[in-house]
BAFI-3210 file (N, C-alpha, C; in Angstrom, 3 decimals, decimal comma, padded with zeros to 6 digits):
// residues 141
n [1|2|3|4|5|6|7|8|9|10|11|12|13|14|15|16|17|18|19|20|21|22|23|24|25|26|27|28|29|30|31|32|33|34|35|36|37|38|39|40|41|42|43|44|45|46|47|48|49|50|51|52|53|54|55|56|57|58|59|60|61|62|63|64|65|66|67|68|69|70|71|72|73|74|75|76|77|78|79|80|81|82|83|84|85|86|87|88|89|90|91|92|93|94|95|96|97|98|99|100|101|102|103|104|105|106|107|108|109|110|111|112|113|114|115|116|117|118|119|120|121|122|123|124|125|126|127|128|129|130|131|132|133|134|135|136|137|138|139|140|141]
n.u [038,506|039,181|040,142|041,955|044,177|045,637|047,938|048,374|050,334|049,869|050,403|048,889|047,032|044,552|042,968|041,826|042,007|041,203|038,743|037,263|037,377|035,863|033,374|032,767|032,615|030,394|028,366|028,360|027,527|024,950|023,777|023,444|025,493|028,615|031,873|034,695|037,200|038,455|040,058|041,102|042,223|043,818|044,258|045,574|043,944|044,879|045,806|043,434|041,860|043,248|042,752|039,988|039,708|041,160|039,953|037,176|036,509|035,809|036,289|036,674|036,948|036,644|035,439|035,515|036,091|034,830|035,651|034,231|035,107|033,997|032,876|030,648|027,221|026,393|028,760|031,356|033,876|036,417|038,024|038,517|038,953|039,892|039,912|041,781|042,230|039,867|037,923|038,673|038,198|035,427|034,459|035,124|033,542|031,005|030,985|031,745|033,339|036,459|036,795|034,140|033,111|034,916|034,306|031,688|032,133|033,700|031,863|030,014|031,242|031,202|028,447|027,873|029,158|027,446|025,334|023,825|022,800|023,422|022,667|020,171|017,715|016,034|017,485|019,780|018,751|018,004|020,543|021,791|020,253|020,879|023,635|023,555|022,278|024,209|026,395|025,461|025,927|028,579|030,892|031,479|030,826]
n.v [112,433|112,849|112,820|114,518|114,823|117,174|118,908|121,929|123,899|122,235|118,954|116,380|113,489|111,584|108,744|106,662|107,073|105,989|104,751|106,992|108,432|106,731|106,902|109,674|109,869|108,244|109,747|112,049|110,910|110,003|112,461|113,198|114,384|115,003|113,994|115,940|117,152|117,286|118,941|118,494|120,455|120,263|122,216|124,709|126,660|129,322|129,493|129,067|131,126|133,370|133,009|133,292|135,977|137,212|136,287|136,192|138,279|137,960|138,180|135,935|132,779|129,631|126,363|125,364|126,242|126,499|126,410|126,776|125,581|124,804|124,700|123,848|123,157|120,655|119,544|118,630|120,368|121,584|123,319|122,476|123,714|122,840|123,424|121,719|122,181|123,534|121,595|119,632|121,024|121,524|118,885|118,059|119,850|119,045|116,523|114,348|111,784|112,613|111,827|111,524|114,146|115,319|113,962|114,881|117,610|117,416|116,333|118,305|120,337|119,125|118,977|121,715|122,196|120,777|122,420|123,010|125,230|127,136|129,385|130,378|129,499|127,399|126,397|125,608|123,597|121,689|121,179|119,970|117,636|116,413|116,039|114,182|112,027|111,437|110,764|108,380|106,666|106,113|103,592|101,799|103,867]
n.w [138,773|141,758|145,168|147,458|150,274|152,378|154,586|156,411|158,402|160,511|161,842|160,538|159,726|158,109|159,575|158,084|155,082|152,529|153,021|153,740|151,335|149,642|150,894|150,641|147,850|147,438|148,693|147,059|144,641|145,399|145,785|143,245|141,750|140,039|140,649|140,308|141,306|144,581|147,177|150,393|152,996|155,886|158,726|161,065|163,706|163,547|160,891|159,409|160,410|159,446|156,704|156,702|157,378|155,281|152,817|153,199|154,783|157,458|160,803|162,611|164,362|162,761|161,827|159,273|155,870|152,675|149,314|146,255|143,211|140,873|137,473|136,270|136,920|138,168|138,863|141,093|142,440|144,339|147,124|150,420|153,490|156,727|160,152|162,349|165,025|165,809|165,274|167,122|169,542|169,304|169,259|171,840|173,371|172,526|173,429|171,808|169,819|168,284|165,537|164,679|164,770|162,993|160,590|160,237|159,755|157,458|155,594|155,617|154,158|151,621|151,197|151,019|148,572|147,007|146,919|149,177|151,763|154,814|156,214|157,101|159,627|158,789|156,596|157,950|159,602|157,653|156,572|158,784|159,029|156,590|156,979|159,106|157,815|155,881|157,513|158,527|156,469|156,488|156,944|160,024|161,752]
ca.u [037,779|040,139|040,018|043,278|044,258|046,877|047,922|049,101|050,517|049,608|050,779|047,635|046,697|043,345|043,276|041,359|041,702|040,484|037,354|036,654|037,201|034,720|032,170|032,499|032,171|029,029|027,481|028,278|026,691|023,571|023,300|023,320|026,556|029,785|033,116|035,828|038,367|038,314|041,236|040,904|043,433|043,682|045,129|045,421|043,031|045,507|045,841|042,075|041,430|043,833|042,008|038,654|039,849|041,652|039,076|035,746|036,368|035,204|037,331|036,237|037,408|035,658|035,963|035,606|035,822|034,720|035,754|033,675|035,860|033,355|032,403|029,377|026,304|026,349|030,131|031,945|035,296|036,638|039,017|037,856|039,920|039,325|040,762|041,850|042,082|038,452|037,191|038,982|037,480|033,989|034,201|035,171|032,357|029,816|031,190|031,750|034,675|037,051|036,516|032,731|032,990|035,686|033,535|030,549|032,643|034,123|030,704|029,396|031,843|030,678|027,049|027,925|029,493|026,249|024,333|023,112|023,180|023,187|022,577|018,901|017,385|015,499|018,606|020,661|018,084|018,137|021,960|022,069|019,617|021,688|024,876|023,239|022,034|025,496|027,206|024,948|026,450|030,008|031,100|032,119|030,567]
ca.v [112,036|112,594|113,463|114,532|115,342|117,895|119,636|123,203|124,468|121,180|117,608|115,635|112,528|110,791|107,363|105,751|107,940|105,323|104,589|108,319|108,738|105,948|107,486|110,974|109,594|107,710|110,878|112,879|110,168|110,045|113,833|113,360|115,255|114,318|114,415|116,314|117,136|117,919|118,956|118,833|120,982|120,300|123,303|125,214|127,789|130,552|129,434|129,242|132,473|134,291|132,853|133,834|137,434|137,613|135,975|136,364|139,463|137,541|138,125|134,939|131,410|128,745|125,011|125,004|127,175|125,738|127,197|126,061|125,881|124,133|125,534|123,275|123,091|119,363|119,074|118,948|120,694|122,629|123,220|122,503|123,948|122,449|123,648|120,560|122,731|123,849|120,326|119,019|121,751|121,256|117,495|118,045|120,553|118,260|115,193|113,418|111,390|113,525|111,380|111,796|115,572|115,568|113,486|115,795|118,831|117,069|116,159|119,632|121,003|118,483|119,406|123,076|122,084|120,241|123,487|123,249|126,431|127,012|130,736|130,552|128,414|126,281|125,830|124,954|122,350|120,749|120,802|119,031|116,363|115,830|115,569|112,954|110,966|111,087|110,070|107,014|105,879|105,854|102,337|101,870|105,172]
ca.w [139,974|142,801|146,476|148,061|151,633|152,666|155,862|156,444|159,734|161,495|161,426|160,636|158,677|158,350|159,946|157,025|153,932|151,437|153,470|153,664|149,910|149,134|151,511|150,020|146,479|147,530|148,994|145,855|143,693|145,900|145,593|141,796|141,257|139,507|141,274|139,477|142,184|145,889|148,036|151,801|153,604|157,333|159,151|162,432|163,894|163,042|159,432|158,879|160,784|158,472|155,446|156,926|157,308|153,967|151,688|153,482|155,625|158,730|161,826|163,592|164,181|162,149|161,649|157,859|154,772|151,433|148,084|145,107|141,998|139,736|136,372|135,832|138,051|138,864|139,046|142,390|142,394|145,321|148,186|151,724|154,559|158,014|161,314|163,235|166,383|166,041|165,308|168,424|170,595|169,138|169,672|173,309|173,874|172,191|174,001|170,681|169,370|167,301|164,167|164,364|164,464|161,782|159,442|160,056|159,124|156,098|154,706|155,575|153,002|150,402|151,036|150,471|147,149|146,342|146,846|150,429|152,498|156,263|156,795|157,809|160,547|158,002|155,845|158,920|160,000|156,538|156,504|159,881|158,668|155,513|157,607|159,844|156,830|155,280|158,525|158,687|155,341|156,705|157,680|161,350|162,363]
c.u [038,765|039,867|041,391|043,224|045,634|046,805|048,805|049,145|050,133|050,160|049,546|047,478|045,419|043,733|042,874|041,008|040,927|039,019|036,609|036,425|035,972|033,399|031,798|031,998|030,733|028,031|027,292|027,382|025,216|022,947|023,192|024,269|027,698|031,031|034,144|037,079|038,066|039,652|040,790|042,243|043,163|044,711|044,858|044,354|043,601|045,478|044,445|041,525|041,976|043,121|040,622|038,678|040,181|040,628|037,599|035,452|035,601|036,325|036,897|036,928|036,282|036,273|036,189|035,363|035,867|034,770|035,278|034,410|035,208|032,884|031,071|028,526|026,367|027,729|030,652|033,444|035,528|037,766|038,286|038,936|039,252|040,344|040,683|041,671|040,619|037,639|037,429|038,201|035,978|033,634|034,184|033,920|031,073|029,864|031,070|033,179|035,164|036,678|035,076|032,545|033,752|034,901|032,321|031,023|033,066|032,935|029,920|029,934|031,336|029,240|026,971|028,211|028,332|025,107|023,571|023,685|022,934|023,062|021,277|018,657|016,883|016,616|019,541|020,068|018,214|019,580|022,268|021,451|020,409|023,005|024,642|023,017|023,339|026,374|026,747|025,442|027,921|030,183|031,821|031,930|029,778]
c.v [111,779|113,431|113,365|115,204|115,945|118,455|120,865|123,663|123,496|119,867|116,740|114,714|111,800|109,362|106,372|106,539|107,253|105,096|105,920|108,726|108,011|106,527|108,803|110,777|109,079|108,840|111,747|112,216|110,212|111,435|114,193|114,419|114,377|114,883|114,752|116,229|117,890|117,827|119,353|119,310|121,109|121,299|123,695|126,304|129,063|130,605|129,725|130,622|133,499|134,214|133,480|135,358|137,863|137,436|136,259|137,592|139,163|137,387|137,198|133,609|130,611|127,365|124,660|126,208|126,351|126,691|126,329|126,507|125,308|125,155|125,032|123,008|121,782|118,773|119,532|119,137|121,823|122,322|123,405|122,585|123,660|122,701|122,440|121,016|122,937|122,564|119,621|119,689|121,498|119,843|117,392|118,689|119,765|116,845|114,101|112,965|112,363|113,120|111,653|113,248|115,916|115,138|114,383|117,063|118,549|116,974|117,454|120,408|120,441|118,936|120,847|123,033|121,512|121,261|123,763|124,463|126,196|128,368|130,970|129,354|127,181|125,600|125,058|123,622|121,294|120,264|119,762|117,661|115,649|115,290|114,244|111,781|110,510|110,333|108,624|106,087|105,504|104,568|102,584|103,217|104,995]
c.w [141,106|144,033|147,132|149,429|151,863|154,081|155,738|157,897|160,852|160,940|161,627|159,442|159,078|158,686|158,850|155,764|152,811|151,782|153,342|152,211|149,339|149,637|150,837|148,593|146,466|147,789|147,756|144,809|144,110|145,743|144,111|141,234|140,742|140,167|140,208|140,343|143,471|146,602|149,438|152,331|155,102|157,859|160,601|162,478|163,278|161,518|158,858|159,239|159,792|157,128|155,555|156,818|155,874|152,856|151,934|154,343|156,920|159,744|162,957|163,320|163,544|161,989|160,195|156,967|153,493|150,245|146,916|143,850|140,741|138,701|135,830|137,065|138,834|139,128|140,408|142,210|143,389|146,281|149,510|152,794|155,898|159,111|162,238|164,689|166,730|166,135|166,646|169,540|170,513|169,598|171,193|173,885|173,638|172,761|172,929|170,405|168,289|165,874|163,756|163,973|163,187|160,542|159,180|159,324|157,682|155,149|154,601|154,362|151,685|150,146|150,546|148,974|146,337|146,313|148,121|151,154|153,994|156,956|157,552|158,721|159,787|157,204|156,773|159,385|158,914|156,428|157,573|159,578|157,568|156,071|158,321|158,895|156,199|156,257|158,710|157,570|155,514|157,495|159,011|162,012|163,624]
res [m|k|i|t|f|f|s|e|d|v|s|f|k|l|s|s|p|n|k|v|r|r|w|i|k|k|v|i|l|l|e|k|h|t|l|s|e|i|s|y|i|f|c|s|d|d|y|l|h|n|m|n|v|q|y|l|n|h|d|t|l|t|d|i|i|t|f|d|n|s|e|e|e|d|q|i|e|g|d|i|f|i|s|v|d|r|v|k|e|n|a|t|q|l|n|l|p|f|d|t|e|l|h|r|v|m|i|h|g|i|l|h|l|c|g|y|k|d|k|t|s|a|d|n|d|l|m|r|k|k|e|d|a|c|l|s|l|l|p|d|q]
***
């Protein structure tokens, strides 16, 4: 049961990693899943763009890519890559604090690992509602 944070191609550290770990574990429990292992990798636009092209054949910028490594249905194990550059730009465009947008993107990856999709309009609406509900569980949000 571990959640780790790394950075690639950027210098970035979460301001409250233990608070974030507790929050993510709470969300996973509420979603009736079991945490095995999650690695968050904070990176640059260039780094994530290269991954998007290489692994998903998408030649676009994105804020997050989630890789599900679990072997059991209710188990959460994966790697979540987040572009710090993209999160900063999105936060500015949405007129939100950086941490708020970062936490939304972080939990978005967890929700994907829990089985939620966001390709259709209905799925995207449900994902946004789940993100909002999860953000409300984060202390000092």
